[in-house]
PyMOL CGO cylinders between C-alpha atoms (Angstrom):
from pymol import cmd
from pymol.cgo import CYLINDER

trace = [
    CYLINDER, 100.70, 76.43, 103.59, 98.18, 78.11, 101.06, 0.3, 1, 1, 1, 1, 1, 1,
    CYLINDER, 98.18, 78.11, 101.06, 100.71, 76.54, 98.73, 0.3, 1, 1, 1, 1, 1, 1,
    CYLINDER, 100.71, 76.54, 98.73, 100.94, 72.76, 100.16, 0.3, 1, 1, 1, 1, 1, 1,
    CYLINDER, 100.94, 72.76, 100.16, 97.15, 72.75, 102.41, 0.3, 1, 1, 1, 1, 1, 1,
    CYLINDER, 97.15, 72.75, 102.41, 94.71, 72.25, 99.96, 0.3, 1, 1, 1, 1, 1, 1,
    CYLINDER, 94.71, 72.25, 99.96, 92.60, 73.58, 102.38, 0.3, 1, 1, 1, 1, 1, 1,
    CYLINDER, 92.60, 73.58, 102.38, 94.12, 77.32, 102.48, 0.3, 1, 1, 1, 1, 1, 1,
    CYLINDER, 94.12, 77.32, 102.48, 93.89, 77.13, 98.63, 0.3, 1, 1, 1, 1, 1, 1,
    CYLINDER, 93.89, 77.13, 98.63, 91.62, 78.94, 96.75, 0.3, 1, 1, 1, 1, 1, 1,
    CYLINDER, 91.62, 78.94, 96.75, 89.11, 76.48, 94.65, 0.3, 1, 1, 1, 1, 1, 1,
    CYLINDER, 89.11, 76.48, 94.65, 89.73, 74.90, 91.97, 0.3, 1, 1, 1, 1, 1, 1,
    CYLINDER, 89.73, 74.90, 91.97, 86.15, 74.60, 91.34, 0.3, 1, 1, 1, 1, 1, 1,
    CYLINDER, 86.15, 74.60, 91.34, 85.68, 77.84, 89.47, 0.3, 1, 1, 1, 1, 1, 1,
    CYLINDER, 85.68, 77.84, 89.47, 84.56, 79.48, 91.88, 0.3, 1, 1, 1, 1, 1, 1,
    CYLINDER, 84.56, 79.48, 91.88, 86.77, 82.50, 93.28, 0.3, 1, 1, 1, 1, 1, 1,
    CYLINDER, 86.77, 82.50, 93.28, 87.55, 82.39, 96.47, 0.3, 1, 1, 1, 1, 1, 1,
    CYLINDER, 87.55, 82.39, 96.47, 89.51, 80.66, 99.73, 0.3, 1, 1, 1, 1, 1, 1,
    CYLINDER, 89.51, 80.66, 99.73, 87.02, 78.09, 101.58, 0.3, 1, 1, 1, 1, 1, 1,
    CYLINDER, 87.02, 78.09, 101.58, 86.45, 80.74, 104.50, 0.3, 1, 1, 1, 1, 1, 1,
    CYLINDER, 86.45, 80.74, 104.50, 85.88, 77.83, 107.18, 0.3, 1, 1, 1, 1, 1, 1,
    CYLINDER, 85.88, 77.83, 107.18, 89.57, 77.96, 106.97, 0.3, 1, 1, 1, 1, 1, 1,
    CYLINDER, 89.57, 77.96, 106.97, 90.94, 81.36, 105.95, 0.3, 1, 1, 1, 1, 1, 1,
    CYLINDER, 90.94, 81.36, 105.95, 89.21, 84.69, 106.99, 0.3, 1, 1, 1, 1, 1, 1,
    CYLINDER, 89.21, 84.69, 106.99, 91.31, 88.22, 105.50, 0.3, 1, 1, 1, 1, 1, 1,
    CYLINDER, 91.31, 88.22, 105.50, 91.36, 91.30, 106.94, 0.3, 1, 1, 1, 1, 1, 1,
    CYLINDER, 91.36, 91.30, 106.94, 90.25, 93.18, 104.53, 0.3, 1, 1, 1, 1, 1, 1,
    CYLINDER, 90.25, 93.18, 104.53, 90.04, 96.50, 106.32, 0.3, 1, 1, 1, 1, 1, 1,
    CYLINDER, 90.04, 96.50, 106.32, 93.34, 98.03, 108.23, 0.3, 1, 1, 1, 1, 1, 1,
    CYLINDER, 93.34, 98.03, 108.23, 92.79, 100.62, 110.59, 0.3, 1, 1, 1, 1, 1, 1,
    CYLINDER, 92.79, 100.62, 110.59, 96.35, 101.30, 111.58, 0.3, 1, 1, 1, 1, 1, 1,
    CYLINDER, 96.35, 101.30, 111.58, 99.05, 100.93, 108.92, 0.3, 1, 1, 1, 1, 1, 1,
    CYLINDER, 99.05, 100.93, 108.92, 99.62, 103.89, 106.26, 0.3, 1, 1, 1, 1, 1, 1,
    CYLINDER, 99.62, 103.89, 106.26, 99.35, 102.90, 102.62, 0.3, 1, 1, 1, 1, 1, 1,
    CYLINDER, 99.35, 102.90, 102.62, 102.71, 102.14, 101.33, 0.3, 1, 1, 1, 1, 1, 1,
    CYLINDER, 102.71, 102.14, 101.33, 103.26, 99.97, 104.55, 0.3, 1, 1, 1, 1, 1, 1,
    CYLINDER, 103.26, 99.97, 104.55, 100.50, 97.89, 102.60, 0.3, 1, 1, 1, 1, 1, 1,
    CYLINDER, 100.50, 97.89, 102.60, 100.98, 98.27, 99.32, 0.3, 1, 1, 1, 1, 1, 1,
    CYLINDER, 100.98, 98.27, 99.32, 103.26, 94.78, 99.34, 0.3, 1, 1, 1, 1, 1, 1,
    CYLINDER, 103.26, 94.78, 99.34, 101.40, 92.85, 101.33, 0.3, 1, 1, 1, 1, 1, 1,
    CYLINDER, 101.40, 92.85, 101.33, 98.20, 93.67, 99.31, 0.3, 1, 1, 1, 1, 1, 1,
    CYLINDER, 98.20, 93.67, 99.31, 99.19, 93.16, 95.98, 0.3, 1, 1, 1, 1, 1, 1,
    CYLINDER, 99.19, 93.16, 95.98, 101.10, 89.38, 97.43, 0.3, 1, 1, 1, 1, 1, 1,
    CYLINDER, 101.10, 89.38, 97.43, 98.49, 88.15, 99.93, 0.3, 1, 1, 1, 1, 1, 1,
    CYLINDER, 98.49, 88.15, 99.93, 95.09, 90.31, 99.61, 0.3, 1, 1, 1, 1, 1, 1,
    CYLINDER, 95.09, 90.31, 99.61, 94.42, 90.91, 95.54, 0.3, 1, 1, 1, 1, 1, 1,
    CYLINDER, 94.42, 90.91, 95.54, 94.09, 94.01, 95.99, 0.3, 1, 1, 1, 1, 1, 1,
    CYLINDER, 94.09, 94.01, 95.99, 91.18, 93.98, 98.35, 0.3, 1, 1, 1, 1, 1, 1,
    CYLINDER, 91.18, 93.98, 98.35, 92.89, 95.09, 101.60, 0.3, 1, 1, 1, 1, 1, 1,
    CYLINDER, 92.89, 95.09, 101.60, 91.49, 98.39, 102.32, 0.3, 1, 1, 1, 1, 1, 1,
    CYLINDER, 91.49, 98.39, 102.32, 92.92, 101.83, 104.32, 0.3, 1, 1, 1, 1, 1, 1,
    CYLINDER, 92.92, 101.83, 104.32, 91.17, 102.74, 106.84, 0.3, 1, 1, 1, 1, 1, 1,
    CYLINDER, 91.17, 102.74, 106.84, 93.36, 104.29, 109.45, 0.3, 1, 1, 1, 1, 1, 1,
    CYLINDER, 93.36, 104.29, 109.45, 93.06, 107.83, 109.81, 0.3, 1, 1, 1, 1, 1, 1,
    CYLINDER, 93.06, 107.83, 109.81, 95.26, 110.38, 107.99, 0.3, 1, 1, 1, 1, 1, 1,
    CYLINDER, 95.26, 110.38, 107.99, 95.63, 112.67, 111.21, 0.3, 1, 1, 1, 1, 1, 1,
    CYLINDER, 95.63, 112.67, 111.21, 96.22, 109.40, 113.24, 0.3, 1, 1, 1, 1, 1, 1,
    CYLINDER, 96.22, 109.40, 113.24, 98.49, 107.46, 111.37, 0.3, 1, 1, 1, 1, 1, 1,
    CYLINDER, 98.49, 107.46, 111.37, 101.17, 110.95, 110.36, 0.3, 1, 1, 1, 1, 1, 1,
    CYLINDER, 101.17, 110.95, 110.36, 100.75, 112.15, 113.58, 0.3, 1, 1, 1, 1, 1, 1,
    CYLINDER, 100.75, 112.15, 113.58, 104.73, 110.93, 114.25, 0.3, 1, 1, 1, 1, 1, 1,
    CYLINDER, 104.73, 110.93, 114.25, 105.98, 111.79, 111.09, 0.3, 1, 1, 1, 1, 1, 1,
    CYLINDER, 105.98, 111.79, 111.09, 107.65, 115.32, 111.84, 0.3, 1, 1, 1, 1, 1, 1,
    CYLINDER, 107.65, 115.32, 111.84, 108.46, 114.28, 115.90, 0.3, 1, 1, 1, 1, 1, 1,
    CYLINDER, 108.46, 114.28, 115.90, 111.42, 115.39, 116.69, 0.3, 1, 1, 1, 1, 1, 1,
    CYLINDER, 111.42, 115.39, 116.69, 113.02, 112.84, 117.87, 0.3, 1, 1, 1, 1, 1, 1,
    CYLINDER, 113.02, 112.84, 117.87, 112.70, 110.53, 114.95, 0.3, 1, 1, 1, 1, 1, 1,
    CYLINDER, 112.70, 110.53, 114.95, 116.38, 109.35, 114.09, 0.3, 1, 1, 1, 1, 1, 1,
    CYLINDER, 116.38, 109.35, 114.09, 115.73, 109.45, 110.36, 0.3, 1, 1, 1, 1, 1, 1,
    CYLINDER, 115.73, 109.45, 110.36, 112.61, 111.73, 109.13, 0.3, 1, 1, 1, 1, 1, 1,
]
cmd.load_cgo(trace, "trace")
């Protein structure tokens, strides 16, 4: 949609950004690890996506004994 429909494309009149009537971007992520967000942040969010996930919560199960692979 963002490539084929003008409603979802960036403004072409010299202004930066999208028409907020049609595109709303999540800019704060409260769930994911920064490594998981790296690629979508670069490809779709123009590095505007911010990590707000609590480190203790997002890493709570990283060393869980029942993980098939650590």
